[in-house]
N, C-alpha and C positions, 0 to 999 in steps of 0.2 A: 530544578532541571527540566528543560523544556521537551515536550512530546508531540513532535513529530507528526502530518499527516499520514505519512507512511507508514507506522507505528498503529494508526487507527485502523486505516484499512490498506492495510498491502498493497501494492499495482502487483499487476499480471500481466506479461505480457501476451501479443495477442497471438502468438506460438504457443505458448501454454494452454492458453484458452481453447484454440484448435482445435488440442490434442486432449483435452477434458472434453470437449464437445463431441467429439469424432465418437469416444469410448463411452457418451453418457448414458450410466445406467444411476439411477436412485438408491439403488441397493450396494452401490460400489464406489464411493464417492471419496476424491483425495483432502487431504486435508485441507491444504491452500485453497480448494472450494470456497470451504466454509467462511474464509477470512474475507473471500470477495466475489463471490458469484457474479456478478454481473457479467463480466466480459466474457461470460461461459456461456450464461443466458442471450447476450447479444448473438454471441456464432449460432447458435443452436433458432436464434429467431429468422435471421438473412438465412443461414441453408438446411435448418432441420426445422420449421417450424410445429410438424406434425410427428413429433421422436419414436420410433416405436422401440422399445425396452426390451430388453433379452426375455423379460418374464410377460410377454404378451400386452401387456399395456401401452399409455400411448402419455404422453408429455406434449402439454400446448404452453406455447410463447407468446403468441399474440395476441394484441388487446383484442381484435375483433374476432377472432377465435373462441374466447375466454366469454365474451357477451354473447355470443350465440348459444355455447352451452348452458352458462346460466340463463338465459332466456325462454330456453325449450325445457319445461321440467318434465316436459312428457316422455322426452325421448332420452332423457338422462337422470336417474335416479339418484338420492342421495341415500337411501338406506344400505346401512354397511352391514349387512348381516354374512352374507357372499364373501364380502373383502375380510372382516374381520375374524369369524371361523376359524380359519386354519392359523391366524396370527395369534389371535389369544386364545383360543380354546372356548368353546360352544358351553355357556354358564357358570362362566369364571367372572370375577367382577369387573375387570376391563370388559368385558363383552360386553355384558349386561350394562354397562354405561354408558358404552360410544353405541350398541345400539336402540338405548331408547332414549338419550338425550335429542333436545330440539332439533340442532345442526344435522344429524345425522339422521333424518326422519324425512319422510315424504306425508305428504298428505292422506290422513284428514289427521292422525295423530299432528305434524306439525302444525299445521292451521289452527289445531284446538290450543296448543300450550301457546303457542308464539301469541295470539289474541289475550290469553290471560297474563302475562310477562307485561304485552304492549299496554295494557291495563293499567298498571302501575307506573310505566315509565310514558307517561303523558308530557306534555310540553310544559304544563303546571306543574307538575310534581317535580320534573329537573329543574327546573326555573327555582323551584322552591330548598333546594339540595346546595345551590349557587354558596349563599351565605355559609352556611355547614361546609364545606368545601373550602373557602375561602381560611376559614379560621383553624381546618387540621393546616394547610399549606403553612399555614402563616405559625402556627406553631413549628412545625417538622424546621421551617426557616431559621425562628429562633433558636432551637435545639445546635445547626448549623453556624450560626453563627457566632455561638457561646463557644463551640469547637474549632473553631474558625477553618471548618473541611469536614470532608468524611467522604463518604460514598452515594457516589450519586444514582446506586440503584437502588443498596439495604436501606440508605439513612432517608431517601426520598423519594426516587419511581416507585420503586415494591411499595411503599406504603401508605400509598398513597390509594390505589385498589381496595387493598384489603379492607380499607376502613369503608369504602363506601357501599362496596357488596356487602361487607359485613352489616351494615345498618339498611339496606335492603330488606335484607334475611332478618333482620334483630336478631343479630348472633352480638352477645354480653361481649362487653369488651374484654372482661377478662377470658376470656372463654378463643379470642381469635387466632390465641400464637401458631397452632400449626396450618391454619388455613394456606398458607403461600408454597410450605412444604409439599403438601396433599394435591395444593396443585400443578406443582411442579410436575412430581411423580406420573402425574395423570395424563398430564399433557407433554411431557416426556415421553410416554410409550405410544405416540400416534406417530414417532418417527419413522421413516422408511425400512429402517432396522432397527429392531428392538433385542437388545443384549437380555439374556436372562435375568442377571443379576437388577436390571431396567423395569423390565416385566415384573418382578416378585413386587419391586417398588409399589408401582403400581397397583396391581391386586392386591396389596396393602392398604394402601390410601383411599383407595373405593371403597373396600371395606369399614376402613377403622371411620370414615367422614359417614356412611350410612348409620352406623352406630350412633355417630353423634345426634346427625340430624333426626334420626327418630325420637330424643329425645328432646329437642328442641321442637319438632311436630306435637309431641302432646303437649307442651307446654304451651304450645299456639294454641292449640285446642280449644284448652282450657281458660284460655286468655288470650282472645283473638285483636289483634290489629286493626289500625285502619287497612282496608283491603284497595284504597286508593293511592298510599303509600307504602305500605310493607307487601314486598311479593308473595312471601309466604306466607300469609294470610289468604293473597287473593286465588294461589293456588291451593289452597287448601280448601277453601269458598267452593272454588270452580266457575263455573257459568251463571246466569242469572238465571237459565235454562235447567240450572238443577247439575247438569253433567259434571263430574268430580273426576280428577284423573287418579287411577292404582297407585295404590303406596307407592311400586317400583316407579312410577312413570313421575309422582311428586319427588323422589328422593333424588332420581337423578337429575332430573334435571332443576332441582337445588345443586347441586356439583357443576351441574353445566354451567347455572350463571355464576358459578363462581370461577370458573377455569374459563369462561368467556370474555366475561370483565377485568379478570386479574393480568393473564399475561399479557394480552395484548395492548390493556394502557400502559402497564409498565413500561413496556418494549417501545410504543410512542412516547412516553416520558424521555426515557433514558438515551434511544437516540437521537433523538431532538437535540437535548442538551450537548451530548457528546458529539455531533455533528456541528452543531455551533462550535466548539473547540477544531472540530477539524477545518473548520471555511471560516475562519477569522472575516473577512472581508462583510458574511450574512450575517455574524451576529452584527456589527456596526450597522450594517440596513436595517436589521430588523429592529435595534435600539432607536436608530434613525425615525422609521416609521412611526414607531411606536411614539414619538414624543410629537410628531409633526400633523398626526392623523387619528383618525376614530381606530385608537387601540385595539376596542374588540374585533371587529371588523380585519383591520392589520394579523391581529395571534389566529384570526378562523381563519383565512388565507393561509399563512404561514404551518398550521398544524394539518392543514389539508397536502400540504407540498411535504412535509416530512412523513406523513403517511404515504404517498406515494415513493419518495426517494429513497427509504427505509422500510418496506413496507413490514408491520408487525408479525403479519401470518403471511408464508411468502407461499404458501401449496394451498391448496383446496383436491377435491376429489371426487368424482361423480362415475357412475356406471350405466353404460349404455343398453338400454330395454329394448330397445329395436335397431336394425341396419340404420345407418344416420351415417351422412357426409359431412365431414367438415374440410374446410377448404381444400377442398376434391380428393378426397380422400375418402373410401367407404371404411366406418370402424362397424364390424358385425357385433349383432345383439352380443350382450357381455362384456364386451370391451371396459375397463378398466379406464378410466382416463385424470391423470394429474391435472391441475389447471395451477402454471403456474404464475400466480400473481406478482411476485417480485419482477419477472421478467414484463410482462405484461405493462405495467406502471412505467416501463424504462421503453417501451415502444414509439421509438421514433416516427411512426406512421402516426400517431395521436395526439404524443407529447411534443411540442417543439423545444430542442435545446435539452431533452429527455433526459441524458445524462447531468447536466446543471441542476442544483438547488436551487431554485428559484422560489422565492418565499411573496412574492406578488403574482402568482403563476393563475393566469385566468383565460380560460375554463379550464378544472383542471377536473378532468371524469374518474379519479383514479379508482380501481379496483378493491383497496384495503379492505373494506366494509362487505366487498361480496357485491353481488346484482340478483335482483330478483325478488321473489318470493324468500329467500334465503338472505336476501343483505340483514345487514348486524341489526341485531334488535334496538341493541345498545349504543347507537351510534351516537344519538344526539348528545349520550350522559359521555360518552368514551371522549368526543369534541370539547364540550366540558372542562373535563375534568385535564385535558390536553391544554388549552385555553390558562386557565386556572394557575395547575402548576408551571409551565412554562414562562408564562407571563410575569409570575410575580418571582420568583425562583432569576429570572435577568433582572428586573428589576433590583431586587437585594443583592445579588450580587453579580455586578454587569463584567465585573474584570475576573472571572472565576476562571479557573486554570486547571489540566489533570494535573495530577504528581506522578502518575506512571501508566505504563500502556494501559488500555481498559482489556477486560477479560471477555471476549466475546461466548455465546452460550456453545456453541459448537456443534449446532443444528438446521438441518432444512427444511425443516417446516416453520418455525418462529425463529426470527430474526432478531435480536436482542442481544447484551450485555449482562455478565454476571455479577461483573464487579469494575470500580470507575470512579478507582480513587482523587480527590478531588482536593486543591485549597482553595475559600472564598474568597481570597485576593490577590 
């Protein structure tokens, strides 16, 4: 069976995109939006770049406007206490997690936690991970070869970051089974609309993971690891001046590390491999470039383009803490702002042929990792995982093909696939 490009990303007419854009509301998105949101984003960028939604929030789609918000951390807060109290309920597990984790905080907590994490993600530390990452990827590829196929997500893309984050936190291999489901449940509850059952799963996942981490932390206190390699040990021991995280800060930022490193990297690898099936000419070009040039540089550029073209994380959020003007429009203090990374990364004002997957694109100032003080702390690690995974998969299975239409995740915030069955040859 041959899978067509339209089975991967269904086309959307200009008329349909205009209709969705005219009534655009993150809390009431139609099913066909999730299959292909980009025509809608284009209509919004061109006609309603500061979209005011029914709940009073605004939705930004232009690259320059997102960068302006990212740059101004004084006017736009990342703190989510105001936004998440009605969404989750104060004191609930999801509320405690998402208001304590690094990504949803402002200085000084953000500065302190980020410094601790970055101390264990130095260039040297990441370089030292490469040999183990290659061994992991090759083992997964051996298993796929023995079965002559499998699922791009379950058997490959999702298996890599779970192991990498498990290593960073020192989670024993036999105890890593629940990590992915915990991450999916917690991040799924970040969607604009959260069904009661989804919220229940998210609360339960936070509770279960905190219970597990308390045991892990207790063991690490008795037998510390190398703080230059072991993020958990570094977080426990704190900064050189003796300042340490509270137990809540420690546990919730360990959960954040799992979530940040798992979902986005899974989507990066899965989206890239599916895109190479959707665009066979790009696959041929990438293989040729790998053969004829500096393979590392070729793959690094390709990874950045996959991140731009199908951003793993499509949405970000801020809250205006004072009256501010964006794109000529005044946003009163208290306005909730959604930053549409997926739209900004296809802004023709910033990227030539923005709707084209160009693996040789330079420059490529995409916003898939954010920008400013909240730029992803693990971006170098994510790029390494993407380069090794995509490059070695393509070398091993240059003619791989999808055997069924892939299943999208059906979410607005995180764009990826739940399943993508394939044959290795």
